[in-house]
N, C-alpha and C positions, 0 to 999 in steps of 0.2 A: 781675688782667684781664692777656687774652694779649698780647704785644707788638703794636706794630703792625707793619702786611707790611711788609717791605723794598722798596727801591726795585726799579725793573729793570734800573738801571743797574749794580745789585753783580750781579743775576741774571747779566748779561752780561759784568761783569769776571772771573767767575770759570768759565765756560764753558770746555771744552776747544775748543781753537780748530781741531783738524781732527776728521773722523772718528774711533772705535775701528775698529780692525782687527774681521776679521772674528772671530766666536767659536771658539773651537778644542772639538772634536768631544770630546775625552780625555776624562773627567771628574779624572780626577787633577793635570792641568795647567790646569785652567779655572778653580778657585777660587782656586789662587794669580796669575793672571793678572786674575783679578775685585777679590784686593785688592788687587794695586798700582796697579790704573785706578783704586780708588776714591781711594787715598790722595793721586796724585796732583791727583784732582782736588776734593781739600778734605774727602774725608769718612772721616776716619781713625776714630772711633770707630763709626762704621759698619761699616769694612771691618772692625773688630774684632771687632763682632756676627757678622758674617756666617758663616753655616755651611752644612752640603751639606744637612743637614734646613731649612733656613728659605730656602736656594735655592731647592730641590725645592718649596718651597711658594708660594714667589714667582711660581715658573715655573708651575706649576698657576694662580694667580691671571691671569698675564698671556696665556694660552691660553684662558683661560675669558671673557675680555676683562673684567675686573672693572677700573676705574677708582678708583684708592682715593687720596683726599687726602691729599698729604705733608704737610699740616695737622691732620691725623685722629690724636688723643689715644691716650693707653692706653686710657682708658675706651671711647673708640670701638670700638678694635679687638677688645676683651675681648668687647662685646655684639654684634658685627656677626654672627656664624654661632655662635650660643651652643651650639645641638646640635652644631655638627661639632667645633666646639672640646673639647668634652668628651670626645668620641669620641677625640679626638686627642693631648690633653696629658691626658686623666685629669682634666678638672674643673680644672686648674692653668692660671692667666693666664698668656699668651703675649705676650710685646713683638710689634707689629707689624713683622717684616721689613722693609718699604715705608717707614718711619721716613726719613725721611731721603738715600731713593734717586733719589725722583722730581725734587726739585731740590735747591740747594746751600742750606745754614744760613750765614746771612748776618749779620754783625756778630760782636760780643764780650759777655761779660757787663758791662761797663761801660755806666754809667748812659749814655744820647746826651741833647745836650747840644740848649738849645732851637734853636739854627739847624735842627740836624739834624732838631728833629720838626717844623719847620716846613718844612721839605724835603718831607718824607714825606706830610705833610697836600696838600700842592700834587700831589707823585706818583699822590694815592690815585686819584683817577677812570685815570689810565691803569695803574695796576698793576691795575685790576678788568678792563681788557680781556686783560691778557693772562694773569690767573688761571685762566683754564680750559687756556691749553697748558702750565702747568706744572704742573695740577689732578692728572693720573697719569701715566703715564708713556707718551709717544706717540713719533709720529717725528720731529717736534719738540725733544725733549729731547733734547740727545747724551747724558746720564746715560743716562736710560730708553731709550735703543737701543741702547744696549752692551746694557743687564742682559738688555732684550728677546730680544735676539740672542742674547747668551752664556746665561743662564741656560735658554731654552727650548733651546738645542742641550745644555746639560748633562743637562736632563729628559729627551729624547731620546735621546742617548748611555746613560743609567743604565739607561731604562726597556728600551731594545734591548738592552741587555747581561743585562737581569733575563729579560727572556723569551727569551734564545739558550739561556742557562743554563737555563730551567725546565722549554722544551722539550728537551734534552737529558736532565737527569736524568728528567724523565719518560718520554722513550723510555728511558732505561735502565732503570728500574723497573718501564715496563712489559713491557719482554723480557725480565727479568729474574723477574715476576710470571707472563708464560707459560710462561717456561722450567721454574719451577718448578711452575706448574699442571699442566703435561704430565707432567711426573718425577710429582708424586702420581698424576696423572689414571692414569699407568702401572701406578703400584704398586700403587694400588686395584682397578685390572680386572684382576689376577689373582686366583684366590679362593685359601683359606690350603692348599687341598692337606691338610688336617690326617691324613686317613685315613693318605695316601703318604707322609707323613712319619712316622707312629708305624709304619707298615709297615719305612722304612728302621730306625728306632733296636729295634726289634723283632728284626730281620736281624741285627743289630750284635750286639746283647747276648748271642744264641744262639752267635754265631760265636763271641764270647769263651767263653761258659760249656763249650763244647762241646771247645773247644783250637786252634780252627782259626786264631785270633790270639791275640797276646797284648798286654796292654795297650793302645795305641792301630794297632797298628800296622793295614795292611790298608783297605779302604776300601769302601761299600757304594754305587749310584746306582738311579735308578728313573726312566725316561721319564714325563713330561707328554702322558696322553690328548690329543691332535689339536694341540700344539704343540712346535714346537723348543725344546724346553726341557728341562729335568733339574731332580730332587733329587738332590745327593748329600750324603756327610756332612763335617762341615767339619774341618779339619786340627788334629791334638794335642789334641783332647779325648775323656776317657774314654766311651767308647759308655756306661755308666751312669746318665752323670749327663749325658744328651744331654736336652733338649726339644726339642717340637717345630719350636719359633723357631728353634731351632738347625741344624735341617739346609736348606742350604742351596740357593738358586731360582737358577737360572744356563740361560744358553744355551750349545750346543755349540761357541762359540766362545771360549767365557771369561768373556763378560760377566756381570759378578754383578747382580742386583737390587739398589738399592739400599736401603742400610739395613740388610746382614745379615751374617753371619758370612764370614771366609775359608774359600775351598773347599778340599776335598783338594790334595796337591800332584800326584796322580794324574787330577785331573780329565782332563787334556789326552785319557790312549786311551779315558776312559767319552764322551766326546762325538765324536769320532772312530768307537768304535762305532757308536753312536745312527745315526750318520748313514750309516755304511757299512751298517750292516745295520734294514732296516728294521722283521724279523721279533723284533729283540732291543727288550726290554720292560725288562729290569733285567737291572745286571751287582754280580757278588759276585768282589772280587780278597783275595785271602787269602795269609798267608805260612806255613800250614800246615805239618808239619815234613817229611812224608815226599815232598810234591810238590815243596817248597824243597829238600831235600835232591836226589832228583830232577836240579833247575835246576840246581844248581850244579855237577853233573857234565854238565850239557847234553843229556841223551839225551832222545830220545824213549820215549814207554811203547810198544811194540806189543801188540798180538793176542792178550796171553798167554791171556787171559781174553774172554768173550764181553762183559762187562759194560763194556770198552774203548768198546763201541758205543754207549754212552750217551751219550758225548760228540760223537757224530755222525761217528765212522770207522773206520776199521779202526787207529786208532793217537792217541794224545794228542801232539801236538808241543808239541813246545820252541819257540819265539820266539827271533830271534836277542836278544843282550842291548845295551840300553841304558839309560843315566843313567836315574834315575829321575827321572820328570815332566818330561824331555824329547820333545821331538817324535819322537827317532830308537826310543824304544820304545814310542810310539805307534803307528806303523808298522810297527813287525816285530809286535808284536800283534794288531794288525788283520790282517797276512798270514797270521800263526799260523792265525788262528780262521775261515777262510776256508773255507766246507762244514763249519765245526766248533762246536761247544759251549762248548767251553774247550780252554786251553792252559797250559802252561807257562811261564815268563819266566825267561831265562836269568839265574842267580845273583841270582835275587829272589823269586817265588813263581809264584801260579798264579791265572787266570781264569776262570771260570763264569759262562756269560749262559746267561736265560731266556725266557718269554714273562711270569712277573711273577718278584716276589722269591721264593717260595717255591719255585720251579721250579729258582733259580742256586742258591740254599741247597743246596738236597735233592742238585746237581749237584756244588758243590762238596765236600760228605762223601764223593757218591760218588767221584771222583776222588781224595782222597785216602787213603780203603779201598785203590784197585787201587793207586798209590804205594807203600802201604805193603808190600801182597803182592810188588810186583814186587820190592822190593830186596830182601824175603826171600827169594826164590827165588835174588836174586843170589847170595844168601852160600853158595847151595849148586850146584849143576851148571848154574845155569840154566833159565828156564820151557823149555816145547814153545809155539812159537809156533802160533796158528792160522791158517789159510793163507787169503788173499783170497776165495776163492769161498765159504768158512764165512760170513765175515764180513758177504759182503753179504749171505747169506740171513739172518743174525741182525739186520743193519741194516734188514732189510724190516720181520722181526718186531716190532724195535723200533718201528714206526710203529702199533704198534696196544696196544704194553706197557703193562701197567700203567692201560687205560681200559677201563671198562666199559660194556656197551652201552645207547644211550638206553629208555628205556621207551617200552613202546609199549601201547597202549589196549586193552583187553582185549576 
């Protein structure tokens, strides 16, 4: 049988004489303060059993306004909220965190004397009147008042910290997800341009087979129709091993569409030429033998032959020298190509442009042939140069050179 209730005098003898200080909002400092307070108030065992999860549960109970009697047994606790308990503890019984917190435990393990038993019986009626005051945590119980404010503050601080952290994490995740979504959308928004990519590969393989380039030297690009983008060969890859996915899609400023190979080191003059010349749709850059030979002499190719006019003028200019891959070289190339379709690059090679890859490649072969002939004439007495008047006639005729008339209906 449970022991008889203690006398009210015993309660008052162990009550704290002063109200506890306000609870601290910092969860890391709050629990040690609660432990110390409970020990001073005579709740040593309860203080040892108080943990953060029990404190959090107690704070929730207090917030919901539940009043649990201090004399409730462990069996009462186990069956109070059976479904909630199973969810929180996985079906394992858990001791009530309220036991011993609502009012002090009185007496010791020794048996009471007959005089003490009689005294308790005489005070039984008075105790029943005060029982409601100590049945749960309320404002009249100093211990309960302290725990109500302290644990309530603990729960609020912990909840606020979790909410702030979750909001920041969600915001970062949302931002990252949004950024990734935009990137994925941007990549997916571009067609694969498979035909253009294959055209670039075919042009490179043809240049290598005809001797215009050796190994991985030179590069090729094509403008993407309707976009400020270009497809350019990757750097350092064997032309015969190229796949369509290896051709690099990028803009004229050097921004590569994500998840692609690195572009050719000469991408800069490709982009600048496309920006300066809207009529240019494809560019071929080679290190062919005779073009490079004259480029190393830094000599323009004069109008020694009427086919020089195929490059768009009465000469084939040689651009000023610039280190490969630099803006200096790009600016020199754009200047040399003004009003021209081809030019030499001092101590470097040559560039040809066209309305498509086929015409740009064809012009590269013509310029190489002109440089070879010019070089051989220099080994003799030198060529006879056509005058400007004749070249103007030739350039006019080149406007219709090689073009078949449109078919007309009979």
